[in-house]
C-alpha positions in Angstrom: -23.4 -11.9 2.7 -20.4 -13.6 4.2 -17.2 -11.4 4.7 -15.2 -13.6 2.3 -17.8 -13.4 -0.4 -18.1 -9.6 0.1 -14.4 -9.2 -0.3 -14.4 -11.4 -3.4 -17.2 -9.3 -4.9 -15.2 -6.1 -4.2 -12.1 -7.6 -5.8 -14.2 -8.6 -8.9 -15.6 -5.2 -9.2 -12.2 -3.5 -8.9 -10.7 -5.8 -11.5 -13.6 -4.9 -13.9 -12.9 -1.2 -13.4 -9.2 -1.7 -13.9 -9.9 -3.2 -17.3 -10.9 0.3 -18.5 -8.3 2.2 -16.4 -5.4 -0.2 -15.7 -3.1 2.5 -14.3 -5.7 4.0 -11.9 -3.7 4.1 -8.7 -6.8 4.5 -6.5 -8.2 1.3 -7.9 -4.8 -0.5 -7.7 -4.3 0.6 -4.1 -7.8 -0.5 -3.2 -7.2 -3.9 -4.8 -4.0 -4.3 -2.9 -5.8 -3.5 0.4 -8.5 -6.1 -0.5 -5.8 -8.7 -1.2 -4.1 -7.9 2.1 -7.4 -8.4 4.0 -7.6 -11.9 2.4 -4.0 -12.7 3.4 -2.8 -12.7 -0.2 0.3 -10.7 0.8 2.3 -11.4 -2.4 -0.4 -10.0 -4.6 -0.9 -7.0 -2.4 2.9 -6.4 -2.2 3.3 -6.6 -5.9 0.5 -4.0 -6.5 2.0 -1.6 -3.9 5.5 -2.0 -5.3 4.2 -1.4 -8.9 2.3 1.7 -7.9 5.3 3.2 -6.1 7.8 2.3 -8.8 5.7 3.9 -11.5 4.3 6.8 -9.3 6.6 7.5 -6.4 4.4 10.4 -5.3 1.4 8.1 -4.5 2.1 8.6 -0.9 -0.5 6.5 0.8 0.9 3.3 -0.6 4.2 3.6 1.3 2.5 3.3 4.7 0.4 0.2 3.6 3.4 -1.5 2.0 5.5 -0.9 5.1 2.8 -2.4 7.3 2.5 -5.4 5.0 6.2 -5.9 5.2 6.1 -5.7 9.0 3.4 -8.4 9.0 5.6 -10.7 6.9 8.6 -10.1 9.1 10.6 -8.0 6.7 11.2 -5.2 9.1 14.4 -3.8 7.5 12.6 -3.5 4.1 9.6 -1.9 5.9 11.9 0.7 7.4 13.4 1.4 3.9 9.9 1.9 2.4 8.8 4.2 5.3 12.0 6.3 4.7 11.3 6.5 1.0 7.7 7.5 1.8 8.9 10.2 4.2 11.1 11.6 1.5 8.3 11.6 -1.1 5.9 13.2 1.4 8.4 15.9 2.2 8.9 16.5 -1.5 5.2 17.1 -2.1 4.6 18.9 1.2 2.3 16.3 2.7 3.0 16.9 6.4 0.2 14.5 7.6 1.5 11.6 5.6 5.0 12.4 6.6 4.0 12.3 10.3 2.2 8.9 9.9 5.2 7.4 8.0 7.6 8.8 10.6 5.5 7.4 13.4 5.4 3.9 11.8 9.2 4.1 11.1 10.1 5.2 14.6 7.8 2.6 16.2 9.4 -0.2 14.3 13.0 1.2 14.6 13.0 1.5 18.4 
């Protein structure tokens, strides 16, 4: 199976699952990652932003949203999302995520 077809199949399957669980953040995050792989940055960005607006403690999406924003040249906004993610990670005590977000932030800032 071709990579593009495989990605489309994964997207189809995730969309089917989301019909029964539309607020499942794991599925929405996975869908955003798949869209990102296909270069559909706007769809991926919207999903990440929706997740983080509704569930600011879904820590993993901060990193991926920041990286997406870096790819699209929106570095200042990426820094803002990394900082928000660091604050959220600190609040829930997730040191690993905090370190990853801080590393991405610092690498971009300097």
